[in-house]
N, C-alpha and C positions, 0 to 999 in steps of 0.2 A: 171727745172722740171715745167711743167705747172700746173695750178690750178686743172684741172680734175684728173690728175695723183695723186696729193697729197690727194685729197678727196677720191679717190679710195683706196689708201694705208691705210688711216685712217679707212675707212669702213671695209676693210679686217681684219685689226688688231683688230678692235672692235668685229667683229663676232668671231674671234678666242678666244678672252678673254671670251665672253659670252658662247661659246661652252664648255669651261673648267669649267663653273660654275655648271654643272649638277652633282647631287649627286645620286649615285646608290649603294645600299648595300643589300646583302641577309640578311634577318631577321630570326634568329633561334628562335623557340618557344619550350618551354618544359612545361609539365603539372606537377605541384607539387602535393603532397598528398592532398592538399585542393581543387584540380581541377582548380586552377587559371592558366592562361597562362601568362608566363613571357617573356619579350623581353630582350635579352642581349644588353648591351651598344655597340654602334658602335666603331670600332677601331679608333685609332688616325689618321692613314694614310687615304688618300683619296681613296674611294672605286673605283674599276675598274668596267666597265660594266659587269653585270652578264649575262653569255651566256650559262648556262647549267642547268637551273632550270627544275624541274619536276612538274607535276600537283600536287597541294596541297601546294606547297612551297610559302612563302611570300617574296616579295622583296620590298625595299623602293626605290622609284624614286622621288627624290626631296621631296616635301611635302606629298607624298602619299605612303601608303602601299597597295600593290596590290597582290591578290592571284588569280591564275587561278585554279578554283575549278574542272572544267570538260571540256571535249570536246566530242561531240557526232555527229554522222551522222544524217542528215535529208534530206529526199527526198522531193523536192519541190512539192507543191500542186498547184491547179489552181489559188490560190491567190498570188503566189510567182513569181517574175520576175527573169528569169535567162538569162544571156547574150548568153549562148550557149546551145542549146537543148541537153538534156541528162546529163548536169552537176548536181551536188548535192551540198549540203551545209555541212560544218562543223560548228556546233554551239558551241561557247565557253561561259562558265559561269564564271564571275569574281566578286570579291569583291574589292572595292576601298574605302580607308579610309584616310581622311585628318588627318595626325599626327602632323601638325604644331600647333602653338599656336594662329594662326590667320586664318581668312577665306582664302580659297585657290581656285583657278580656275582650274578645271580638263580639260578644253576644249583644252589644248595643248597636252593631251595624245592621241597618235595616235596608232592604232592597225593594224597589217597586219599579213598574214599567208604565209609562204614560204613552198612550197612542195618540195619533193625529186628531181623533175625534174627541179627545179630552178624557177618555176612560182611563182609569188607573187600576192596575192589577198588582196585588201583593204576590210575593213569590209563593209558588205552590210546589207540588211534587209531580214528576212524571217518570215513567220507566226508562226514559232516555238518559237520565242522570247517572253518571258513573260514580261520582262522589258528591253526596248531597250537601248543600250549603248548611242546612239545619244541623246535620251531624257534626260539622266542623266548628261551628261557632259556639257550641256548648262547653268547650274546654278552653282554659286559658292557654295562651301561646307563650312559650319561653322566648326571651329576647333573641332576635335574629332568626327565629323559625317562622314558617308559614305553611300555607296549604293551597291546594288547587281544588276548586269545587264547581259544580254546575247547579243551577236552579232554573226553574221553569215558571213561565207566566202564561196564564190562559187568556187568549185574545180572540176576538171575532175573526173569522178567516179573511175577510176583506181588509183587515188592518195589517196583516203580515207584510205586504209589499209596500206599505206607506211608512213615512218617517215615524220613528218612535224614540223615546228617551228611556235610558236605564238610570234610575236615581239611586244613589247610595248615600245614606245619611246615618250619622251617629245620633241615635235617639237621645242621648244624654247631653252631649255638648252642642248639638246642632250643626256640626261640621257636615258639609254636603258636597257631592260631586255629581254632575249630570253628564252622562255619555249620550251623544246624539248619533243616531243610526239612520241611514237613508231608507231603510226597509229591506226586507229579504226578497230577492228576485227569484 
């Protein structure tokens, strides 16, 4: 076996080991009579990717708890760039919290939206966003802190009212969560 083949095999095995390090779990919250929110302890077994979340549910991806708060339609204004004339935006609102005991870097969290026709959009910018996703993920988050942000996805107008998925993935560990939405009416 030549030297390049050995290096390639070691590289592939290393990536496989790193990909298995991602941690994803659905977080259940309940309100007690005192109004406090409690988080149940994670199960002993390694959590599988969560792929059937609904708006309002919270998921833990590695060091972060993420909640998709809402998704709404937004028609572009003269200040918005659209790749294709007539397209519209779906703007999603998210909360992200660092639940680790140390500072954590959210820059590896990637967002995409998949429509019923199989098209995938990466997050873009629209003038509807009050606090941009891209501005928030460039800084490391101290333990226990978080942020609320919006991001936009450009879609064909006929796809707005049809089911779509918001996919959140840690590009380094492979941890992933999929929020399913019935479409915006």
